[in-house]
All heavy atoms as a GROMACS GRO file, in nm:
protein
  509
    1MET      N    1   6.574   3.750   4.115
    1MET     CA    2   6.428   3.720   4.108
    1MET      C    3   6.351   3.852   4.094
    1MET      O    4   6.382   3.945   4.166
    1MET     CB    5   6.389   3.642   4.233
    1MET     CG    6   6.271   3.559   4.221
    1MET     SD    7   6.208   3.486   4.366
    1MET     CE    8   6.331   3.355   4.405
    2SER      N    9   6.254   3.855   4.008
    2SER     CA   10   6.176   3.981   3.994
    2SER      C   11   6.089   4.001   4.115
    2SER      O   12   6.058   3.916   4.194
    2SER     CB   13   6.100   3.979   3.868
    2SER     OG   14   5.990   3.890   3.880
    3ARG      N   15   6.045   4.128   4.125
    3ARG     CA   16   5.956   4.166   4.243
    3ARG      C   17   5.830   4.091   4.245
    3ARG      O   18   5.781   4.047   4.342
    3ARG     CB   19   5.942   4.317   4.239
    3ARG     CG   20   5.867   4.374   4.355
    3ARG     CD   21   5.878   4.518   4.354
    3ARG     NE   22   5.809   4.573   4.474
    3ARG     CZ   23   5.783   4.698   4.498
    3ARG    NH1   24   5.829   4.791   4.411
    3ARG    NH2   25   5.730   4.736   4.604
    4LYS      N   26   5.768   4.078   4.120
    4LYS     CA   27   5.636   4.014   4.113
    4LYS      C   28   5.653   3.872   4.148
    4LYS      O   29   5.565   3.809   4.215
    4LYS     CB   30   5.579   4.027   3.976
    4LYS     CG   31   5.508   4.146   3.952
    4LYS     CD   32   5.429   4.136   3.818
    4LYS     CE   33   5.331   4.254   3.801
    4LYS     NZ   34   5.259   4.248   3.679
    5LEU      N   35   5.754   3.808   4.111
    5LEU     CA   36   5.775   3.658   4.133
    5LEU      C   37   5.805   3.646   4.286
    5LEU      O   38   5.749   3.543   4.350
    5LEU     CB   39   5.896   3.607   4.058
    5LEU     CG   40   5.916   3.460   4.065
    5LEU    CD1   41   5.798   3.384   4.019
    5LEU    CD2   42   6.037   3.418   3.986
    6ARG      N   43   5.871   3.737   4.349
    6ARG     CA   44   5.894   3.730   4.491
    6ARG      C   45   5.758   3.734   4.572
    6ARG      O   46   5.748   3.684   4.674
    6ARG     CB   47   5.996   3.833   4.539
    6ARG     CG   48   6.134   3.775   4.564
    6ARG     CD   49   6.219   3.876   4.621
    6ARG     NE   50   6.280   3.956   4.520
    6ARG     CZ   51   6.312   4.082   4.524
    6ARG    NH1   52   6.290   4.143   4.637
    6ARG    NH2   53   6.361   4.155   4.425
    7LEU      N   54   5.672   3.815   4.515
    7LEU     CA   55   5.545   3.831   4.583
    7LEU      C   56   5.454   3.708   4.560
    7LEU      O   57   5.375   3.662   4.639
    7LEU     CB   58   5.472   3.957   4.538
    7LEU     CG   59   5.330   3.979   4.591
    7LEU    CD1   60   5.331   4.008   4.740
    7LEU    CD2   61   5.274   4.102   4.522
    8CYS      N   62   5.452   3.659   4.438
    8CYS     CA   63   5.361   3.551   4.404
    8CYS      C   64   5.401   3.408   4.450
    8CYS      O   65   5.324   3.329   4.473
    8CYS     CB   66   5.343   3.545   4.249
    8CYS     SG   67   5.252   3.682   4.171
    9SER      N   68   5.533   3.393   4.472
    9SER     CA   69   5.580   3.264   4.513
    9SER      C   70   5.528   3.216   4.647
    9SER      O   71   5.476   3.098   4.655
    9SER     CB   72   5.731   3.267   4.512
    9SER     OG   73   5.781   3.142   4.560
   10PRO      N   74   5.528   3.291   4.753
   10PRO     CA   75   5.466   3.241   4.877
   10PRO      C   76   5.313   3.229   4.866
   10PRO      O   77   5.259   3.134   4.926
   10PRO     CB   78   5.494   3.352   4.980
   10PRO     CG   79   5.596   3.450   4.915
   10PRO     CD   80   5.594   3.428   4.768
   11ILE      N   81   5.249   3.309   4.782
   11ILE     CA   82   5.103   3.298   4.770
   11ILE      C   83   5.074   3.169   4.701
   11ILE      O   84   4.979   3.094   4.748
   11ILE     CB   85   5.038   3.421   4.701
   11ILE    CG1   86   5.072   3.545   4.791
   11ILE    CG2   87   4.896   3.398   4.668
   11ILE    CD1   88   5.030   3.678   4.715
   12VAL      N   89   5.132   3.141   4.596
   12VAL     CA   90   5.108   3.012   4.513
   12VAL      C   91   5.146   2.899   4.606
   12VAL      O   92   5.066   2.792   4.606
   12VAL     CB   93   5.191   3.013   4.385
   12VAL    CG1   94   5.187   2.878   4.321
   12VAL    CG2   95   5.145   3.115   4.304
   13THR      N   96   5.256   2.896   4.684
   13THR     CA   97   5.294   2.784   4.771
   13THR      C   98   5.180   2.768   4.877
   13THR      O   99   5.146   2.649   4.903
   13THR     CB  100   5.423   2.818   4.838
   13THR    OG1  101   5.523   2.840   4.739
   13THR    CG2  102   5.467   2.698   4.922
   14ALA      N  103   5.132   2.875   4.934
   14ALA     CA  104   5.027   2.861   5.037
   14ALA      C  105   4.898   2.798   4.975
   14ALA      O  106   4.840   2.712   5.038
   14ALA     CB  107   4.996   2.996   5.097
   15ILE      N  108   4.863   2.840   4.861
   15ILE     CA  109   4.740   2.788   4.795
   15ILE      C  110   4.754   2.643   4.770
   15ILE      O  111   4.665   2.557   4.794
   15ILE     CB  112   4.705   2.876   4.664
   15ILE    CG1  113   4.660   3.009   4.705
   15ILE    CG2  114   4.599   2.797   4.588
   15ILE    CD1  115   4.644   3.100   4.587
   16LEU      N  116   4.870   2.597   4.719
   16LEU     CA  117   4.902   2.462   4.688
   16LEU      C  118   4.898   2.367   4.816
   16LEU      O  119   4.837   2.267   4.815
   16LEU     CB  120   5.030   2.444   4.617
   16LEU     CG  121   5.028   2.490   4.476
   16LEU    CD1  122   5.171   2.480   4.414
   16LEU    CD2  123   4.922   2.418   4.388
   17PHE      N  124   4.957   2.421   4.931
   17PHE     CA  125   4.953   2.343   5.049
   17PHE      C  126   4.807   2.336   5.113
   17PHE      O  127   4.771   2.227   5.160
   17PHE     CB  128   5.046   2.400   5.150
   17PHE     CG  129   5.178   2.322   5.155
   17PHE    CD1  130   5.291   2.379   5.101
   17PHE    CD2  131   5.193   2.197   5.214
   17PHE    CE1  132   5.416   2.309   5.101
   17PHE    CE2  133   5.309   2.134   5.208
   17PHE     CZ  134   5.415   2.186   5.152
   18VAL      N  135   4.738   2.441   5.101
   18VAL     CA  136   4.595   2.441   5.146
   18VAL      C  137   4.521   2.337   5.063
   18VAL      O  138   4.446   2.255   5.121
   18VAL     CB  139   4.530   2.581   5.130
   18VAL    CG1  140   4.381   2.577   5.154
   18VAL    CG2  141   4.596   2.669   5.235
   19ILE      N  142   4.534   2.336   4.934
   19ILE     CA  143   4.460   2.225   4.850
   19ILE      C  144   4.504   2.088   4.884
   19ILE      O  145   4.427   2.000   4.903
   19ILE     CB  146   4.486   2.267   4.699
   19ILE    CG1  147   4.418   2.388   4.656
   19ILE    CG2  148   4.438   2.152   4.614
   19ILE    CD1  149   4.452   2.441   4.529
   20LEU      N  150   4.638   2.074   4.900
   20LEU     CA  151   4.687   1.945   4.939
   20LEU      C  152   4.631   1.891   5.073
   20LEU      O  153   4.588   1.767   5.082
   20LEU     CB  154   4.840   1.953   4.948
   20LEU     CG  155   4.920   1.821   4.972
   20LEU    CD1  156   4.896   1.729   4.852
   20LEU    CD2  157   5.056   1.842   4.988
   21VAL      N  158   4.626   1.972   5.172
   21VAL     CA  159   4.578   1.927   5.301
   21VAL      C  160   4.420   1.904   5.296
   21VAL      O  161   4.379   1.799   5.352
   21VAL     CB  162   4.606   2.046   5.412
   21VAL    CG1  163   4.532   2.012   5.534
   21VAL    CG2  164   4.757   2.041   5.436
   22PHE      N  165   4.350   1.982   5.230
   22PHE     CA  166   4.199   1.959   5.219
   22PHE      C  167   4.180   1.840   5.132
   22PHE      O  168   4.078   1.775   5.158
   22PHE     CB  169   4.135   2.090   5.178
   22PHE     CG  170   4.117   2.181   5.286
   22PHE    CD1  171   4.177   2.304   5.279
   22PHE    CD2  172   4.043   2.150   5.400
   22PHE    CE1  173   4.166   2.395   5.391
   22PHE    CE2  174   4.031   2.240   5.514
   22PHE     CZ  175   4.090   2.366   5.502
   23MET      N  176   4.265   1.812   5.027
   23MET     CA  177   4.235   1.687   4.953
   23MET      C  178   4.259   1.573   5.040
   23MET      O  179   4.190   1.464   5.026
   23MET     CB  180   4.338   1.678   4.837
   23MET     CG  181   4.290   1.771   4.721
   23MET     SD  182   4.409   1.768   4.583
   23MET     CE  183   4.422   1.593   4.550
   24ASN      N  184   4.349   1.572   5.135
   24ASN     CA  185   4.376   1.467   5.227
   24ASN      C  186   4.261   1.446   5.320
   24ASN      O  187   4.206   1.341   5.342
   24ASN     CB  188   4.506   1.492   5.306
   24ASN     CG  189   4.534   1.370   5.408
   24ASN    OD1  190   4.494   1.263   5.381
   24ASN    ND2  191   4.596   1.404   5.509
   25TYR      N  192   4.202   1.561   5.378
   25TYR     CA  193   4.083   1.551   5.469
   25TYR      C  194   3.959   1.503   5.389
   25TYR      O  195   3.872   1.438   5.452
   25TYR     CB  196   4.060   1.692   5.531
   25TYR     CG  197   4.155   1.720   5.637
   25TYR    CD1  198   4.220   1.844   5.646
   25TYR    CD2  199   4.199   1.622   5.738
   25TYR    CE1  200   4.316   1.869   5.747
   25TYR    CE2  201   4.289   1.652   5.833
   25TYR     CZ  202   4.352   1.773   5.835
   25TYR     OH  203   4.437   1.798   5.933
   26LEU      N  204   3.949   1.535   5.266
   26LEU     CA  205   3.832   1.489   5.184
   26LEU      C  206   3.848   1.338   5.140
   26LEU      O  207   3.753   1.288   5.095
   26LEU     CB  208   3.813   1.578   5.062
   26LEU     CG  209   3.766   1.723   5.109
   26LEU    CD1  210   3.754   1.800   4.975
   26LEU    CD2  211   3.634   1.723   5.174
   27GLY      N  212   3.962   1.282   5.149
   27GLY     CA  213   3.985   1.144   5.118
   27GLY      C  214   4.033   1.116   4.977
   27GLY      O  215   4.026   1.008   4.929
   28TYR      N  216   4.082   1.216   4.907
   28TYR     CA  217   4.133   1.193   4.767
   28TYR      C  218   4.256   1.121   4.772
   28TYR      O  219   4.299   1.052   4.674
   28TYR     CB  220   4.146   1.321   4.693
   28TYR     CG  221   4.007   1.384   4.654
   28TYR    CD1  222   3.952   1.489   4.707
   28TYR    CD2  223   3.944   1.323   4.544
   28TYR    CE1  224   3.830   1.534   4.667
   28TYR    CE2  225   3.823   1.370   4.500
   28TYR     CZ  226   3.763   1.478   4.570
   28TYR     OH  227   3.641   1.518   4.522
   29TRP      N  228   4.338   1.144   4.874
   29TRP     CA  229   4.463   1.056   4.882
   29TRP      C  230   4.481   1.043   5.036
   29TRP      O  231   4.433   1.115   5.127
   29TRP     CB  232   4.579   1.129   4.829
   29TRP     CG  233   4.620   1.262   4.894
   29TRP    CD1  234   4.563   1.385   4.866
   29TRP    CD2  235   4.717   1.286   4.994
   29TRP    NE1  236   4.622   1.481   4.945
   29TRP    CE2  237   4.710   1.424   5.022
   29TRP    CE3  238   4.811   1.199   5.053
   29TRP    CZ2  239   4.802   1.479   5.118
   29TRP    CZ3  240   4.889   1.259   5.156
   29TRP    CH2  241   4.890   1.396   5.183
   30THR      N  242   4.565   0.939   5.066
   30THR     CA  243   4.583   0.906   5.206
   30THR      C  244   4.735   0.907   5.234
   30THR      O  245   4.822   0.900   5.142
   30THR     CB  246   4.529   0.763   5.242
   30THR    OG1  247   4.595   0.671   5.152
   30THR    CG2  248   4.381   0.751   5.222
   31ALA      N  249   4.769   0.927   5.358
   31ALA     CA  250   4.905   0.937   5.407
   31ALA      C  251   4.910   0.884   5.554
   31ALA      O  252   4.815   0.878   5.621
   31ALA     CB  253   4.960   1.080   5.397
   32ASP      N  254   5.033   0.863   5.597
   32ASP     CA  255   5.043   0.830   5.733
   32ASP      C  256   5.010   0.940   5.832
   32ASP      O  257   5.011   1.056   5.789
   32ASP     CB  258   5.198   0.794   5.768
   32ASP     CG  259   5.241   0.675   5.693
   32ASP    OD1  260   5.156   0.588   5.654
   32ASP    OD2  261   5.360   0.655   5.663
   33ARG      N  262   4.978   0.914   5.953
   33ARG     CA  263   4.938   1.018   6.050
   33ARG      C  264   5.045   1.121   6.066
   33ARG      O  265   5.019   1.245   6.068
   33ARG     CB  266   4.909   0.955   6.184
   33ARG     CG  267   4.833   1.040   6.269
   33ARG     CD  268   4.694   1.065   6.222
   33ARG     NE  269   4.616   1.125   6.315
   33ARG     CZ  270   4.513   1.196   6.287
   33ARG    NH1  271   4.472   1.198   6.159
   33ARG    NH2  272   4.437   1.259   6.367
   34PHE      N  273   5.174   1.084   6.062
   34PHE     CA  274   5.281   1.178   6.083
   34PHE      C  275   5.285   1.272   5.967
   34PHE      O  276   5.311   1.396   5.983
   34PHE     CB  277   5.418   1.099   6.095
   34PHE     CG  278   5.536   1.188   6.106
   34PHE    CD1  279   5.564   1.266   6.218
   34PHE    CD2  280   5.622   1.208   5.990
   34PHE    CE1  281   5.676   1.357   6.227
   34PHE    CE2  282   5.736   1.297   6.002
   34PHE     CZ  283   5.748   1.362   6.112
   35ILE      N  284   5.274   1.219   5.838
   35ILE     CA  285   5.277   1.304   5.717
   35ILE      C  286   5.156   1.405   5.722
   35ILE      O  287   5.172   1.517   5.686
   35ILE     CB  288   5.276   1.221   5.595
   35ILE    CG1  289   5.398   1.130   5.595
   35ILE    CG2  290   5.268   1.301   5.476
   35ILE    CD1  291   5.522   1.198   5.589
   36GLN      N  292   5.038   1.359   5.764
   36GLN     CA  293   4.921   1.452   5.774
   36GLN      C  294   4.956   1.560   5.866
   36GLN      O  295   4.920   1.679   5.837
   36GLN     CB  296   4.806   1.373   5.826
   36GLN     CG  297   4.750   1.268   5.722
   36GLN     CD  298   4.630   1.183   5.774
   36GLN    OE1  299   4.604   1.194   5.895
   36GLN    NE2  300   4.574   1.111   5.691
   37ILE      N  301   5.004   1.536   5.984
   37ILE     CA  302   5.037   1.642   6.085
   37ILE      C  303   5.139   1.731   6.033
   37ILE      O  304   5.131   1.859   6.046
   37ILE     CB  305   5.070   1.579   6.217
   37ILE    CG1  306   4.954   1.502   6.282
   37ILE    CG2  307   5.129   1.676   6.316
   37ILE    CD1  308   4.991   1.414   6.395
   38LEU      N  309   5.243   1.682   5.967
   38LEU     CA  310   5.351   1.754   5.911
   38LEU      C  311   5.305   1.847   5.806
   38LEU      O  312   5.337   1.969   5.808
   38LEU     CB  313   5.456   1.665   5.853
   38LEU     CG  314   5.580   1.724   5.797
   38LEU    CD1  315   5.662   1.790   5.909
   38LEU    CD2  316   5.671   1.628   5.723
   39PHE      N  317   5.220   1.801   5.711
   39PHE     CA  318   5.166   1.888   5.607
   39PHE      C  319   5.076   1.994   5.663
   39PHE      O  320   5.074   2.102   5.610
   39PHE     CB  321   5.096   1.808   5.500
   39PHE     CG  322   5.181   1.740   5.405
   39PHE    CD1  323   5.323   1.744   5.401
   39PHE    CD2  324   5.122   1.674   5.295
   39PHE    CE1  325   5.406   1.692   5.316
   39PHE    CE2  326   5.201   1.613   5.198
   39PHE     CZ  327   5.342   1.623   5.208
   40PHE      N  328   5.004   1.962   5.777
   40PHE     CA  329   4.912   2.060   5.828
   40PHE      C  330   4.996   2.174   5.883
   40PHE      O  331   4.967   2.292   5.867
   40PHE     CB  332   4.826   2.001   5.941
   40PHE     CG  333   4.739   2.099   6.004
   40PHE    CD1  334   4.628   2.145   5.939
   40PHE    CD2  335   4.773   2.150   6.129
   40PHE    CE1  336   4.539   2.233   6.009
   40PHE    CE2  337   4.685   2.234   6.188
   40PHE     CZ  338   4.581   2.289   6.128
   41PHE      N  339   5.102   2.141   5.964
   41PHE     CA  340   5.184   2.252   6.019
   41PHE      C  341   5.264   2.322   5.922
   41PHE      O  342   5.278   2.442   5.927
   41PHE     CB  343   5.274   2.188   6.129
   41PHE     CG  344   5.210   2.169   6.258
   41PHE    CD1  345   5.203   2.035   6.308
   41PHE    CD2  346   5.147   2.266   6.330
   41PHE    CE1  347   5.136   2.015   6.422
   41PHE    CE2  348   5.082   2.240   6.456
   41PHE     CZ  349   5.077   2.110   6.496
   42ILE      N  350   5.302   2.260   5.820
   42ILE     CA  351   5.370   2.331   5.701
   42ILE      C  352   5.272   2.420   5.635
   42ILE      O  353   5.312   2.534   5.598
   42ILE     CB  354   5.429   2.230   5.597
   42ILE    CG1  355   5.555   2.157   5.661
   42ILE    CG2  356   5.477   2.303   5.468
   42ILE    CD1  357   5.602   2.044   5.574
   43MET      N  358   5.149   2.384   5.620
   43MET     CA  359   5.047   2.468   5.565
   43MET      C  360   5.024   2.597   5.646
   43MET      O  361   5.013   2.703   5.590
   43MET     CB  362   4.916   2.391   5.538
   43MET     CG  363   4.799   2.476   5.490
   43MET     SD  364   4.640   2.405   5.508
   43MET     CE  365   4.613   2.425   5.686
   44VAL      N  366   5.018   2.582   5.780
   44VAL     CA  367   4.998   2.690   5.868
   44VAL      C  368   5.115   2.786   5.849
   44VAL      O  369   5.093   2.910   5.841
   44VAL     CB  370   4.970   2.644   6.016
   44VAL    CG1  371   4.975   2.764   6.106
   44VAL    CG2  372   4.845   2.568   6.027
   45MET      N  373   5.235   2.736   5.850
   45MET     CA  374   5.353   2.825   5.845
   45MET      C  375   5.362   2.900   5.706
   45MET      O  376   5.393   3.011   5.700
   45MET     CB  377   5.486   2.744   5.861
   45MET     CG  378   5.496   2.698   6.010
   45MET     SD  379   5.664   2.614   6.047
   45MET     CE  380   5.705   2.534   5.889
   46VAL      N  381   5.326   2.827   5.605
   46VAL     CA  382   5.336   2.881   5.473
   46VAL      C  383   5.226   2.993   5.456
   46VAL      O  384   5.251   3.097   5.393
   46VAL     CB  385   5.315   2.774   5.361
   46VAL    CG1  386   5.296   2.836   5.221
   46VAL    CG2  387   5.445   2.686   5.359
   47VAL      N  388   5.110   2.973   5.507
   47VAL     CA  389   5.003   3.074   5.504
   47VAL      C  390   5.038   3.204   5.578
   47VAL      O  391   5.026   3.311   5.532
   47VAL     CB  392   4.868   3.011   5.551
   47VAL    CG1  393   4.770   3.128   5.574
   47VAL    CG2  394   4.815   2.915   5.454
   48PHE      N  395   5.101   3.183   5.695
   48PHE     CA  396   5.142   3.307   5.772
   48PHE      C  397   5.262   3.367   5.698
   48PHE      O  398   5.266   3.496   5.699
   48PHE     CB  399   5.185   3.255   5.922
   48PHE     CG  400   5.076   3.236   6.017
   48PHE    CD1  401   5.048   3.124   6.079
   48PHE    CD2  402   4.992   3.349   6.042
   48PHE    CE1  403   4.946   3.114   6.162
   48PHE    CE2  404   4.886   3.344   6.130
   48PHE     CZ  405   4.866   3.219   6.186
   49ASN      N  406   5.348   3.294   5.646
   49ASN     CA  407   5.462   3.353   5.567
   49ASN      C  408   5.408   3.436   5.446
   49ASN      O  409   5.455   3.548   5.424
   49ASN     CB  410   5.545   3.244   5.519
   49ASN     CG  411   5.673   3.299   5.453
   49ASN    OD1  412   5.725   3.402   5.485
   49ASN    ND2  413   5.729   3.224   5.354
   50ALA      N  414   5.311   3.380   5.374
   50ALA     CA  415   5.248   3.462   5.263
   50ALA      C  416   5.185   3.590   5.310
   50ALA      O  417   5.195   3.689   5.255
   50ALA     CB  418   5.151   3.371   5.188
   51GLY      N  419   5.115   3.580   5.434
   51GLY     CA  420   5.052   3.698   5.485
   51GLY      C  421   5.157   3.807   5.525
   51GLY      O  422   5.133   3.922   5.504
   52ILE      N  423   5.266   3.758   5.592
   52ILE     CA  424   5.363   3.851   5.636
   52ILE      C  425   5.435   3.920   5.518
   52ILE      O  426   5.455   4.039   5.512
   52ILE     CB  427   5.469   3.781   5.734
   52ILE    CG1  428   5.407   3.747   5.862
   52ILE    CG2  429   5.589   3.870   5.745
   52ILE    CD1  430   5.483   3.653   5.946
   53LYS      N  431   5.473   3.844   5.414
   53LYS     CA  432   5.538   3.896   5.294
   53LYS      C  433   5.440   3.985   5.217
   53LYS      O  434   5.491   4.088   5.166
   53LYS     CB  435   5.588   3.778   5.202
   53LYS     CG  436   5.683   3.692   5.272
   53LYS     CD  437   5.797   3.676   5.169
   53LYS     CE  438   5.903   3.590   5.243
   53LYS     NZ  439   6.037   3.607   5.194
   54THR      N  440   5.315   3.955   5.204
   54THR     CA  441   5.224   4.042   5.148
   54THR      C  442   5.207   4.167   5.216
   54THR      O  443   5.191   4.278   5.154
   54THR     CB  444   5.087   3.971   5.120
   54THR    OG1  445   5.106   3.848   5.051
   54THR    CG2  446   4.988   4.052   5.038
   55GLY      N  447   5.193   4.162   5.352
   55GLY     CA  448   5.184   4.280   5.432
   55GLY      C  449   5.298   4.371   5.424
   55GLY      O  450   5.286   4.491   5.414
   56LYS      N  451   5.415   4.320   5.421
   56LYS     CA  452   5.539   4.399   5.403
   56LYS      C  453   5.539   4.468   5.269
   56LYS      O  454   5.572   4.591   5.260
   56LYS     CB  455   5.664   4.314   5.416
   56LYS     CG  456   5.694   4.273   5.569
   56LYS     CD  457   5.826   4.194   5.563
   56LYS     CE  458   5.864   4.147   5.706
   56LYS     NZ  459   5.989   4.069   5.701
   57ASN      N  460   5.504   4.394   5.166
   57ASN     CA  461   5.486   4.455   5.028
   57ASN      C  462   5.396   4.572   5.027
   57ASN      O  463   5.422   4.673   4.966
   57ASN     CB  464   5.466   4.343   4.926
   57ASN     CG  465   5.484   4.394   4.789
   57ASN    OD1  466   5.538   4.514   4.768
   57ASN    ND2  467   5.448   4.313   4.689
   58LEU      N  468   5.282   4.554   5.084
   58LEU     CA  469   5.173   4.658   5.085
   58LEU      C  470   5.213   4.779   5.168
   58LEU      O  471   5.191   4.885   5.131
   58LEU     CB  472   5.037   4.600   5.129
   58LEU     CG  473   4.973   4.496   5.039
   58LEU    CD1  474   4.851   4.445   5.105
   58LEU    CD2  475   4.945   4.561   4.902
   59LYS      N  476   5.292   4.752   5.271
   59LYS     CA  477   5.331   4.851   5.356
   59LYS      C  478   5.442   4.937   5.292
   59LYS      O  479   5.450   5.060   5.303
   59LYS     CB  480   5.384   4.802   5.484
   59LYS     CG  481   5.419   4.908   5.590
   59LYS     CD  482   5.466   4.846   5.727
   59LYS     CE  483   5.501   4.950   5.829
   59LYS     NZ  484   5.546   4.890   5.950
   60ASN      N  485   5.529   4.878   5.214
   60ASN     CA  486   5.637   4.941   5.139
   60ASN      C  487   5.577   5.024   5.028
   60ASN      O  488   5.640   5.128   4.987
   60ASN     CB  489   5.729   4.847   5.089
   60ASN     CG  490   5.821   4.783   5.194
   60ASN    OD1  491   5.833   4.853   5.296
   60ASN    ND2  492   5.875   4.679   5.167
   61ARG      N  493   5.461   4.987   4.971
   61ARG     CA  494   5.404   5.062   4.858
   61ARG      C  495   5.351   5.200   4.897
   61ARG      O  496   5.359   5.296   4.836
   61ARG     CB  497   5.290   4.984   4.802
   61ARG     CG  498   5.339   4.872   4.704
   61ARG     CD  499   5.211   4.820   4.640
   61ARG     NE  500   5.247   4.700   4.562
   61ARG     CZ  501   5.162   4.626   4.494
   61ARG    NH1  502   5.026   4.658   4.501
   61ARG    NH2  503   5.204   4.526   4.427
   62SER      N  504   5.292   5.210   5.026
   62SER     CA  505   5.232   5.327   5.066
   62SER      C  506   5.325   5.417   5.140
   62SER      O  507   5.440   5.393   5.158
   62SER     CB  508   5.118   5.299   5.154
   62SER     OG  509   5.147   5.221   5.264
   0.00000   0.00000   0.00000
């Protein structure tokens, strides 16, 4: 996997999960309560993962 793809993959995943969770809260699609909670926690974990990977990459550059 190339270096750019390794950096962009967590960011794109985080953006997609954020969009998915907010679409649910706005009412564009519905899901069971368990699925809503599961997607919310996955979104939080993915956002933190993207931040950690981006921070590591920026730290290695300098």
